[in-house]
C-alpha positions in Angstrom: 23.1 11.0 21.8 20.2 12.6 23.2 19.4 16.0 22.1 19.8 19.0 24.8 16.3 20.0 24.6 14.6 16.6 25.0 14.8 16.5 28.7 13.1 19.9 28.9 10.4 18.6 26.4 9.8 15.7 28.7 9.2 17.6 31.8 7.7 20.8 30.1 4.1 19.3 30.0 3.9 18.0 33.6 5.3 21.3 34.9 2.6 23.2 33.0 0.0 21.1 34.5 1.3 21.4 38.0 1.4 25.3 37.6 -2.3 25.3 36.4 -3.5 23.1 39.2 -1.6 25.2 41.8 -3.1 28.4 40.4 -6.5 27.0 40.6 -6.2 25.8 44.0 -5.0 29.4 45.1 -7.7 31.1 43.2 -10.3 28.8 44.8 -8.8 29.5 48.3 -8.7 33.3 47.9 -12.5 33.1 46.7 -13.6 31.2 49.8 -11.5 33.6 51.9 -13.2 36.6 50.5 -16.7 35.3 50.7 -16.3 34.0 54.4 -14.4 37.1 55.3 -17.2 39.4 53.7 -20.2 37.5 55.4 -18.5 37.3 59.0 -17.5 40.9 58.6 -13.8 40.4 59.5 -12.7 44.0 60.0 -8.9 43.2 59.9 -9.3 42.2 56.2 -10.8 45.4 55.3 -13.5 43.5 53.2 -16.4 45.4 54.6 -15.3 48.5 52.8 -16.1 47.0 49.5 -18.8 44.9 48.2 -18.5 41.2 47.4 -18.8 41.8 43.7 -16.1 44.5 44.0 -13.8 41.9 45.4 -14.6 39.2 43.1 -14.1 41.6 40.1 -10.6 42.4 41.5 -10.1 38.6 41.5 -11.6 37.7 38.3 -9.7 40.2 36.0 -6.2 39.0 36.9 -7.4 35.2 36.7 -8.8 35.9 33.3 -5.6 37.6 32.2 -3.7 34.7 33.6 -5.7 32.0 32.0 -5.8 33.8 28.6 -2.0 34.4 28.7 -1.5 30.8 29.4 -4.0 29.5 26.8 -2.3 31.8 24.2 1.3 30.5 25.3 -0.1 26.9 25.1 -1.7 27.4 21.7 1.5 29.1 20.1 3.6 26.4 21.7 1.5 23.6 20.3 1.4 25.1 17.0 5.3 25.3 17.0 5.5 21.8 17.8 3.1 20.6 15.2 5.1 22.9 12.6 8.4 21.4 13.6 7.1 17.8 13.6 5.7 18.4 10.0 8.8 20.0 8.9 10.9 17.0 10.3 8.6 14.7 8.5 9.0 16.5 5.1 12.7 16.4 5.6 12.5 12.6 6.2 10.3 11.9 3.1 12.5 14.0 1.0 15.8 12.4 2.3 14.0 9.0 1.9 12.7 9.9 -1.8 16.3 11.0 -2.8 17.7 7.6 -1.4 15.2 5.8 -3.7 16.1 7.9 -6.4 19.8 7.3 -5.9 19.2 3.6 -5.7 17.3 3.5 -9.1 19.9 5.4 -11.0 22.7 3.3 -9.6 20.8 0.2 -10.7 20.4 1.5 -14.3 23.9 2.7 -14.5 25.2 -0.6 -13.3 23.1 -2.9 -15.6 23.8 -0.5 -18.6 27.5 -1.2 -17.6 27.0 -4.9 -17.7 25.2 -4.6 -21.0 27.8 -2.5 -22.9 30.9 -3.6 -21.3 30.3 -7.3 -20.1 27.8 -8.3 -22.8 25.0 -9.4 -20.4 22.7 -9.7 -23.4 24.9 -12.4 -25.2 25.7 -14.1 -21.8 25.0 -17.8 -21.0 22.8 -19.0 -18.1 25.8 -20.1 -16.1 27.8 -16.8 -16.7 28.6 -14.9 -13.5 27.4 -11.6 -15.2 23.7 -12.8 -15.1 24.1 -13.6 -11.4 25.3 -10.2 -10.7 22.3 -8.5 -12.7 20.0 -10.8 -10.9 21.4 -10.1 -7.5 21.4 -6.4 -8.2 17.6 -6.6 -9.3 16.4 -8.4 -6.2 18.2 -6.1 -3.7 17.1 -3.1 -5.3 13.5 -3.6 -5.8 12.6 -3.7 -2.1 14.2 -0.3 -1.5 11.9 1.2 -4.3 8.4 2.9 -4.3 5.7 1.8 -6.8 6.7 4.3 -9.5 10.4 3.2 -9.6 9.5 -0.3 -9.6 7.7 0.4 -12.8 10.9 2.1 -14.0 12.9 -0.9 -13.5 10.5 -3.4 -15.0 10.2 -1.3 -18.1 14.1 -0.7 -18.3 14.5 -4.6 -18.1 11.7 -5.3 -20.7 12.9 -2.7 -23.2 16.4 -4.0 -22.8 15.1 -7.4 -23.8 16.4 -8.8 -20.5 13.1 -10.7 -19.6 11.8 -11.9 -22.7 9.8 -15.0 -22.4 11.9 -16.8 -25.0 15.4 -15.6 -23.7 15.1 -14.7 -20.1 18.3 -13.2 -19.1 17.5 -11.6 -15.8 15.2 -13.8 -13.8 12.5 -12.2 -11.8 11.8 -15.2 -9.8 10.7 -14.0 -6.0 11.5 -10.3 -7.1 9.6 -8.0 -5.0 7.2 -6.0 -7.4 4.3 -5.7 -5.1 2.4 -2.7 -5.1 4.1 -1.7 -8.4 2.3 0.8 -10.4 2.1 -0.7 -13.9 -1.0 0.7 -15.3 -1.1 0.7 -19.2 2.5 -0.7 -19.2 3.7 -2.7 -22.1 5.0 -5.9 -21.0 4.2 -8.2 -23.9 6.0 -11.4 -23.8 7.8 -10.4 -20.5 8.7 -13.3 -18.3 7.5 -12.5 -14.9 7.4 -16.1 -13.7 7.2 -16.5 -9.9 7.6 -12.8 -9.3 5.8 -11.0 -6.4 3.2 -8.8 -7.9 0.7 -8.7 -5.2 -1.5 -5.5 -4.8 0.1 -4.3 -8.1 -1.7 -1.9 -10.3 -1.9 -3.6 -13.9 -4.9 -1.7 -15.3 -5.1 -1.9 -18.9 -1.5 -3.4 -19.0 -0.5 -5.3 -22.0 0.7 -8.6 -20.9 -0.2 -10.6 -23.9 1.7 -13.7 -24.4 3.8 -13.0 -21.2 4.8 -15.6 -18.8 3.0 -15.2 -15.4 3.3 -18.7 -14.3 3.3 -19.1 -10.3 3.2 -15.3 -10.0 1.8 -13.8 -7.1 -1.0 -11.5 -8.1 -3.0 -11.7 -4.8 -5.3 -8.5 -4.5 -3.7 -7.0 -7.7 -5.7 -4.7 -10.0 -5.8 -6.1 -13.5 -8.9 -4.2 -14.8 -9.1 -4.2 -18.4 -5.6 -5.8 -19.0 -4.7 -7.5 -22.0 -3.6 -11.0 -20.9 -4.6 -12.7 -24.0 -2.6 -16.1 -24.5 -0.6 -15.4 -21.3 0.7 -18.1 -19.4 -0.8 -18.0 -15.7 -0.2 -21.4 -14.5 -0.5 -21.8 -10.9 -0.7 -18.0 -10.4 -2.0 -16.6 -7.3 -4.9 -14.3 -8.3 -6.9 -14.4 -5.1 -9.3 -11.4 -5.0 -7.5 -9.7 -8.0 -9.6 -7.2 -9.9 -9.9 -8.7 -13.4 -13.0 -6.9 -14.6 -13.2 -6.8 -18.4 -9.7 -8.3 -18.7 -8.8 -9.9 -22.1 -7.8 -13.6 -21.1 -8.5 -15.1 -24.2 -6.5 -18.3 -24.7 -4.8 -17.7 -21.4 -3.3 -20.6 -19.6 -4.7 -20.4 -16.1 -4.1 -24.1 -15.2 -4.6 -24.7 -11.4 -4.3 -20.8 -11.0 -5.9 -19.7 -7.6 -8.8 -17.2 -8.8 -10.8 -17.5 -5.5 -13.0 -14.5 -5.0 -11.4 -12.7 -7.8 -13.6 -10.2 -9.8 -13.8 -11.4 -13.5 -16.8 -9.4 -14.5 -17.2 -9.1 -18.3 -13.8 -10.7 -18.7 -12.9 -12.9 -21.9 -12.0 -16.3 -20.9 -12.9 -17.8 -24.1 -10.6 -20.7 -25.0 -8.8 -20.2 -21.7 -7.4 -23.0 -19.9 -9.0 -23.3 -16.3 -8.4 -26.8 -15.8 -8.0 -27.2 -12.1 -8.4 -23.7 -11.3 -9.8 -22.4 -8.1 -12.6 -20.1 -8.9 -14.4 -20.4 -5.4 -16.6 -17.5 -4.8 -15.3 -15.7 -8.0 -17.5 -13.2 -9.8 -18.0 -14.3 -13.3 -21.0 -12.2 -14.2 -21.1 -11.6 -17.9 -17.7 -13.2 -18.5 -17.3 -15.1 -21.9 -16.5 -18.8 -21.2 -16.9 -19.9 -24.8 -15.0 -23.1 -25.2 -13.1 -22.6 -22.1 -11.4 -25.7 -20.3 -13.2 -25.9 -16.9 -12.3 -29.5 -16.2 -11.7 -30.0 -12.4 -12.2 -26.4 -11.8 -13.8 -25.3 -8.4 -16.9 -23.0 -9.1 -18.3 -23.6 -5.6 -20.1 -20.3 -4.8 -19.2 -18.6 -7.8 -21.5 -15.8 -9.4 -22.1 -17.6 -13.0 -25.0 -18.8 -14.9 -25.8 -22.2 -16.1 -26.0 -20.7 -19.6 -22.3 -19.4 -19.3 -21.0 -22.8 -18.0 -22.6 -24.6 -20.6 -20.6 -22.6 -23.2 -17.3 -24.3 -21.8 -15.5 -26.9 -23.8 -14.7 -29.1 -20.8 -16.5 -29.8 -17.6 -15.2 -33.1 -16.5 -15.0 -33.3 -12.6 -16.0 -29.6 -12.3 -17.4 -28.5 -9.1 -20.5 -26.4 -9.9 -21.6 -23.4 -8.1 -24.1 -25.3 -5.9 -21.3 -27.6 -4.7 -22.3 -30.6 -6.9 -19.7 -32.4 -9.2 -20.3 -32.5 -12.9 -19.5 -36.0 -14.1 
């Protein structure tokens, strides 16, 4: 239902504009009449008894007062509207934040109940309790902000529900985009096929984690520990992996196009078939890395670095040529 004052708010501004225009026209007409009457000495107007400046002063003073009053009212009204709009926005943000917090607490309570009362941790892959836990997870994550997404992921990891060797709650297709996971401990976590685009994973510990086919497009992994992690087929386009520890990581057919890998440790990493087109590999350690069939077209890397690799069979070199 429309608020009672909405109609007035819609017509208030056009009405104010009409009044101002009418006032200016009236003042203009009066000034013209005074000037003409004074010059032509219209006796019936009484203009000849005063000078032109006297008449203009009598006219200017009320005009100035009227304009000043209008500007004051306009400014006050505008400030009140802005304050009301800001108040409404703050109230909406608080309400939205409360809803997200309620969703998080409800999720943790429900999964805790499944753990304690339904033996979720001891369940089998085909058990209904696992399906319920996964559905709860997938439906709750999109409703949360970056901080609360981190809380859910840490809760699942510490509850040993997303362990790589015994994955109970699958995060495949889970919306973790934009999650704030800087310095998070996710060792051995199974994040396979999760959506982590634009997530912040700077200095996170993801050693031995399963990140196969995960969406990390535009994610920040600056200084992250990804040693021996499985990143098979992962989408790492334009990801920030500066100085990341990727020692022995499985990046088979991963998309690292235009990724920043400055100073990253890729020694003994499996980059077979990986797309490194346009990637920045400056000062990256490629010692004994498998670059077979990898695409290095346009990559920022030296020949000295490339020759440190263990395999270069059918690799596309930075100049576009094929290494036989």
